[in-house]
C-alpha positions as CSV (number, residue, x, y, z in Angstrom):
1,M,-48.8,0.8,-24.7
2,A,-46.4,-1.4,-23.2
3,K,-45.9,-0.8,-19.7
4,E,-42.1,0.1,-18.6
5,K,-40.1,-2.4,-16.9
6,S,-39.5,-1.9,-13.0
7,I,-35.6,-2.0,-12.3
8,K,-34.4,-3.0,-9.5
9,E,-31.6,-5.2,-10.3
10,I,-28.3,-5.1,-12.5
11,E,-30.1,-8.1,-14.7
12,D,-33.2,-5.5,-15.2
13,L,-31.2,-2.9,-16.7
14,P,-31.4,-3.2,-20.9
15,G,-29.1,-4.7,-22.6
16,V,-27.7,-6.6,-19.5
17,G,-28.4,-10.5,-18.7
18,P,-26.7,-12.6,-16.3
19,T,-23.6,-12.8,-17.7
20,I,-23.0,-9.3,-18.2
21,A,-24.6,-8.5,-14.6
22,E,-21.8,-11.1,-13.3
23,K,-19.4,-9.7,-15.3
24,L,-20.1,-5.7,-13.5
25,R,-20.2,-7.3,-10.5
26,S,-17.1,-9.2,-10.4
27,S,-15.7,-5.9,-11.8
28,G,-16.8,-4.0,-8.5
29,Y,-20.1,-2.6,-10.2
30,D,-22.3,-4.2,-7.9
31,T,-25.1,-2.0,-7.4
32,L,-27.2,0.4,-9.8
33,D,-25.9,3.6,-8.2
34,K,-22.4,2.3,-9.2
35,I,-23.3,1.8,-12.2
36,G,-25.2,5.1,-12.9
37,V,-22.1,6.9,-12.2
38,A,-20.0,4.9,-14.7
39,S,-18.3,5.4,-17.7
40,P,-20.3,4.2,-20.4
41,H,-16.7,3.3,-22.5
42,E,-15.6,1.6,-19.6
43,L,-18.1,-0.1,-18.6
44,S,-18.1,-1.3,-23.0
45,E,-14.7,-2.6,-22.3
46,L,-14.7,-4.5,-18.8
47,V,-18.0,-6.1,-20.1
48,G,-18.0,-6.6,-23.7
49,M,-21.1,-4.3,-24.9
50,S,-21.1,-1.9,-27.2
51,V,-20.8,1.6,-25.7
52,E,-24.2,2.7,-27.2
53,A,-25.7,-0.5,-25.0
54,A,-23.7,0.5,-22.2
55,K,-24.8,4.1,-22.3
56,K,-28.2,2.9,-22.0
57,A,-27.7,0.9,-19.1
58,V,-26.0,3.6,-17.3
59,D,-28.9,5.8,-18.2
60,A,-31.7,3.4,-17.0
61,A,-29.5,2.7,-13.8
62,K,-29.4,6.5,-12.9
63,Q,-32.7,7.0,-13.4
64,A,-34.0,3.9,-11.3
65,T,-31.4,5.4,-8.5
66,T,-33.3,7.4,-5.9
67,L,-31.6,9.7,-3.4
68,E,-33.6,10.4,0.3
69,F,-33.2,14.2,2.0
70,S,-33.5,14.1,5.4
71,T,-33.7,17.1,7.8
72,G,-31.4,17.8,10.4
73,S,-33.9,17.3,13.2
74,A,-34.8,13.7,11.9
75,L,-31.2,12.6,11.8
76,Y,-30.8,14.1,15.3
77,D,-33.8,11.9,16.4
78,E,-32.0,8.8,14.7
79,R,-29.1,9.6,16.0
80,K,-30.6,9.2,19.5
81,T,-31.4,5.6,18.9
82,I,-28.2,4.4,17.6
83,G,-27.0,1.6,20.1
84,R,-23.7,1.7,21.8
85,I,-21.6,-1.3,23.9
86,T,-19.9,-0.3,27.2
87,T,-16.5,-0.5,27.2
88,N,-17.1,-1.8,31.6
89,C,-15.0,1.9,32.3
90,K,-17.4,4.8,33.4
91,E,-14.7,7.6,32.2
92,L,-13.9,5.8,28.7
93,N,-17.6,5.8,28.0
94,E,-17.9,9.2,28.7
95,L,-15.0,10.1,26.6
96,L,-16.4,8.1,24.0
97,G,-20.2,9.7,24.2
98,G,-21.6,6.6,26.0
99,G,-19.5,3.6,24.7
100,V,-18.6,2.3,21.4
101,E,-21.6,3.3,18.9
102,A,-22.9,0.9,16.0
103,K,-23.4,2.1,12.6
104,G,-20.0,3.8,13.0
105,I,-15.9,2.5,12.7
106,T,-14.0,2.7,16.0
107,E,-9.6,2.6,15.7
108,A,-7.4,1.8,18.2
109,Y,-4.0,2.2,17.4
110,G,-0.7,1.9,19.4
111,K,2.3,0.0,20.6
112,F,2.8,-3.6,20.8
113,A,1.3,-4.2,24.8
114,S,-0.7,-1.0,24.8
115,G,-4.0,-2.7,25.5
116,K,-6.1,-3.0,22.1
117,T,-6.6,-6.5,21.8
118,Q,-7.8,-6.7,25.3
119,L,-10.2,-3.8,24.9
120,G,-11.4,-5.7,21.5
121,F,-12.0,-8.6,23.8
122,Q,-13.9,-6.8,26.7
123,L,-16.2,-5.4,23.8
124,T,-16.5,-8.8,22.3
125,V,-17.9,-9.9,25.4
126,N,-19.9,-6.8,26.2
127,A,-21.7,-6.8,22.7
128,Q,-23.8,-9.8,24.1
129,L,-25.1,-7.9,27.0
130,P,-29.0,-7.1,26.8
131,V,-29.2,-3.4,25.6
132,E,-30.4,-2.3,29.0
133,S,-27.3,-3.5,30.3
134,G,-24.7,-1.7,27.9
135,G,-24.9,-4.3,25.1
136,L,-26.4,-4.9,21.6
137,G,-27.5,-8.5,22.5
138,G,-26.1,-10.0,19.7
139,G,-23.3,-11.7,18.4
140,V,-20.1,-11.1,17.2
141,L,-17.2,-11.9,13.6
142,F,-13.9,-11.5,15.1
143,I,-11.3,-11.0,12.1
144,D,-7.9,-12.3,13.6
145,T,-5.2,-11.4,11.2
146,E,-2.2,-11.9,13.9
147,G,-3.1,-15.1,15.9
148,T,-4.3,-13.3,18.8
149,F,-7.5,-14.3,19.6
150,R,-7.9,-16.5,23.2
151,P,-11.1,-18.1,23.8
152,E,-9.6,-18.5,27.9
153,R,-9.4,-14.7,27.6
154,I,-13.0,-14.4,26.8
155,E,-14.0,-17.0,29.3
156,A,-12.0,-14.8,32.3
157,I,-13.9,-11.7,31.1
158,A,-17.1,-13.5,30.7
159,S,-16.9,-14.9,33.8
160,A,-16.1,-11.7,35.6
161,S,-19.3,-10.0,34.2
162,S,-21.3,-13.0,35.7
163,M,-22.3,-14.1,32.1
164,D,-22.0,-17.9,30.7
165,P,-18.5,-18.6,29.0
166,K,-19.8,-21.0,27.1
167,E,-22.7,-19.0,25.7
168,V,-20.8,-16.2,25.3
169,L,-18.0,-18.1,23.3
170,A,-20.9,-20.3,21.4
171,N,-21.8,-16.3,20.1
172,I,-18.6,-15.6,18.4
173,F,-17.9,-16.6,15.1
174,V,-13.7,-16.5,14.6
175,V,-12.1,-16.2,11.2
176,R,-8.3,-16.4,11.1
177,A,-7.3,-15.1,8.0
178,T,-3.6,-15.1,7.2
179,T,-3.6,-13.5,3.7
180,T,-5.1,-10.4,2.7
181,E,-7.5,-12.2,0.1
182,Q,-8.7,-14.1,3.4
183,Q,-9.5,-10.8,5.2
184,I,-11.3,-9.4,3.0
185,L,-13.4,-12.7,1.7
186,S,-14.7,-12.7,5.0
187,I,-16.1,-9.4,5.2
188,E,-17.1,-9.6,1.5
189,K,-18.9,-12.9,2.9
190,A,-20.5,-11.5,6.0
191,D,-24.0,-10.9,5.4
192,K,-25.6,-14.4,5.3
193,L,-23.5,-14.8,8.9
194,I,-25.1,-11.3,10.2
195,K,-28.6,-12.1,9.6
196,E,-28.6,-15.6,10.7
197,H,-26.8,-14.9,13.8
198,N,-27.6,-11.6,14.4
199,I,-24.2,-10.4,14.7
200,K,-23.7,-6.7,16.4
201,L,-20.4,-6.2,16.2
202,I,-17.5,-7.0,13.7
203,V,-13.7,-6.9,15.2
204,V,-10.7,-6.9,13.0
205,D,-7.6,-7.4,14.7
206,S,-5.5,-5.9,13.1
207,L,-6.5,-4.2,10.1
208,M,-3.3,-3.6,8.5
209,S,-0.7,-6.4,10.1
210,L,-1.5,-8.8,6.7
211,F,-1.8,-5.4,4.4
212,R,1.7,-4.2,5.3
213,S,3.3,-7.7,4.8
214,E,2.1,-8.7,1.3
215,Y,2.7,-4.9,0.0
216,P,5.9,-3.4,1.2
217,G,7.6,-0.3,-0.1
218,R,6.4,2.3,-2.1
219,G,6.0,0.7,-5.3
220,A,3.0,-1.6,-3.8
221,L,1.3,1.4,-1.8
222,G,-0.9,2.5,-5.0
223,E,-2.6,-1.2,-4.7
224,R,-2.7,-1.4,-1.2
225,Q,-4.2,1.8,-0.5
226,Q,-6.8,0.6,-3.2
227,K,-8.0,-2.6,-1.8
228,L,-7.6,-1.3,1.9
229,N,-10.4,1.6,0.6
230,S,-12.6,-0.9,-0.7
231,H,-12.5,-2.9,2.3
232,I,-12.9,-0.4,4.9
233,H,-15.8,1.2,2.8
234,R,-17.2,-2.3,2.8
235,L,-17.0,-2.5,7.2
236,Q,-19.1,1.1,7.1
237,Q,-21.4,-0.7,4.8
238,L,-22.2,-3.6,6.9
239,A,-22.4,-0.7,9.8
240,D,-24.9,1.1,8.5
241,N,-27.1,-1.9,6.9
242,H,-26.8,-4.1,9.7
243,N,-26.9,-1.3,12.6
244,L,-23.4,-3.0,14.1
245,A,-21.0,-1.5,15.4
246,V,-17.0,-2.2,13.9
247,Y,-14.2,-1.9,16.2
248,I,-10.4,-2.4,14.5
249,T,-7.3,-2.6,15.7
250,N,-4.0,-1.0,14.0
251,Q,-0.2,-0.8,14.3
252,V,1.9,2.1,14.4
253,M,5.2,3.5,13.2
254,D,7.7,6.0,14.1
255,N,7.3,9.5,11.7
256,P,10.9,10.6,11.3
257,G,9.4,13.8,9.9
258,I,8.2,14.5,13.7
259,L,11.2,15.9,15.7
260,F,9.2,17.0,18.7
261,G,6.9,15.2,20.7
262,D,5.5,11.6,20.2
263,P,6.5,10.5,16.9
264,T,3.8,7.1,17.1
265,T,1.6,7.7,13.9
266,P,-0.6,5.0,12.7
267,V,-0.1,3.1,9.6
268,G,-2.7,3.5,6.7
269,G,-2.5,6.4,5.8
270,N,-5.4,9.0,5.0
271,I,-8.0,6.5,3.7
272,V,-8.0,5.0,7.4
273,A,-7.8,8.1,9.0
274,H,-11.0,9.3,6.9
275,A,-12.7,6.1,7.1
276,A,-12.8,5.5,11.2
277,T,-15.3,7.3,12.7
278,T,-13.8,7.6,16.0
279,R,-9.7,7.4,16.7
280,L,-8.5,5.9,19.7
281,Y,-4.5,6.3,20.7
282,M,-3.8,3.6,23.5
283,R,0.0,3.7,25.1
284,K,1.5,1.6,28.2
285,S,1.9,3.3,31.4
286,K,3.3,1.8,34.8
287,E,2.1,-1.7,35.7
288,D,-1.4,-2.7,34.5
289,K,-2.3,0.6,33.6
290,R,-3.2,2.0,29.8
291,I,-3.9,5.9,29.0
292,I,-6.5,6.0,26.1
293,R,-6.9,9.0,24.2
294,L,-9.5,10.5,22.0
295,V,-7.7,11.3,18.7
296,D,-10.7,12.1,16.4
297,S,-14.6,11.9,17.0
298,P,-17.4,13.7,15.0
299,N,-19.3,15.2,17.8
300,M,-16.6,14.4,21.4
301,P,-13.7,16.7,21.8
302,E,-10.2,15.4,22.6
303,G,-9.5,13.8,25.7
304,E,-7.6,11.0,27.9
305,V,-8.6,8.2,30.4
306,V,-6.8,6.0,32.4
307,I,-7.9,2.4,32.4
308,K,-6.4,-0.4,34.2
309,I,-6.4,-4.0,32.5
310,T,-7.0,-7.0,35.1
311,A,-7.8,-10.4,34.9
312,G,-11.6,-10.2,35.1
313,G,-11.1,-7.1,31.6
314,I,-11.1,-3.4,31.3
315,R,-11.9,-1.0,34.2
316,D,-11.7,2.0,35.4
């Protein structure tokens, strides 16, 4: 009796060769999990195979997919090993449960000059610190969508932390994205860079700037949110697969429906709200002070701290 073929890749599925596999991947069906829950009729139309053949491929993908169950105590032990990046502020670290954590997305939203980018610069430097010093001991991928990346600012922050500015800058890989396609591709193609240069932090500054300009009005909202949803879930996937931290900045708008209180609302809607593990609202105070409020966290209570933005970076 012939030995049943082991299915590990899309090409191993019955009736699926290199050409059909490529069509599946380009259509978003790039894992066995996604194919296993797909509609055979939809796959048939997408790649040009018969419905019967698509059914066999879906069934085979479903059989090849395995689900792992973990106990709460095992996950608790795993949580203890998750790395965190220090913010240089004791109170802010405590607010975040020890710093900006790996395997999650930390979002900071606020008005212009609220300190979002400055916090990103500080994390970009601190991520390179050894683990015992509050870092993750790795490089940084910085996606710049607004032209705000300043190497001289990194140099000043690194020098204030007694780190070699040249070495710190050499460990930062910057992509200046001017379209949403470039922004999305920089993350889609990040796996190789992450492995080769031990990337431990991805910064996207800002997440929504290009999406807002390219998809204005309610008519484009559906397409925008669909692309955004895929983009931000890819960020989470990279965070999980490579044990790295993701820090995104977000723009805001005034919500006309809020008549009393602060009308400032982050853009991106529920997709960003649900995808971000931790949400910070930053606003400007007197002189060099900034107020940071923890708006949402799965394990920390809401709270507020005051920080200072100095020539040497973020301080209590």
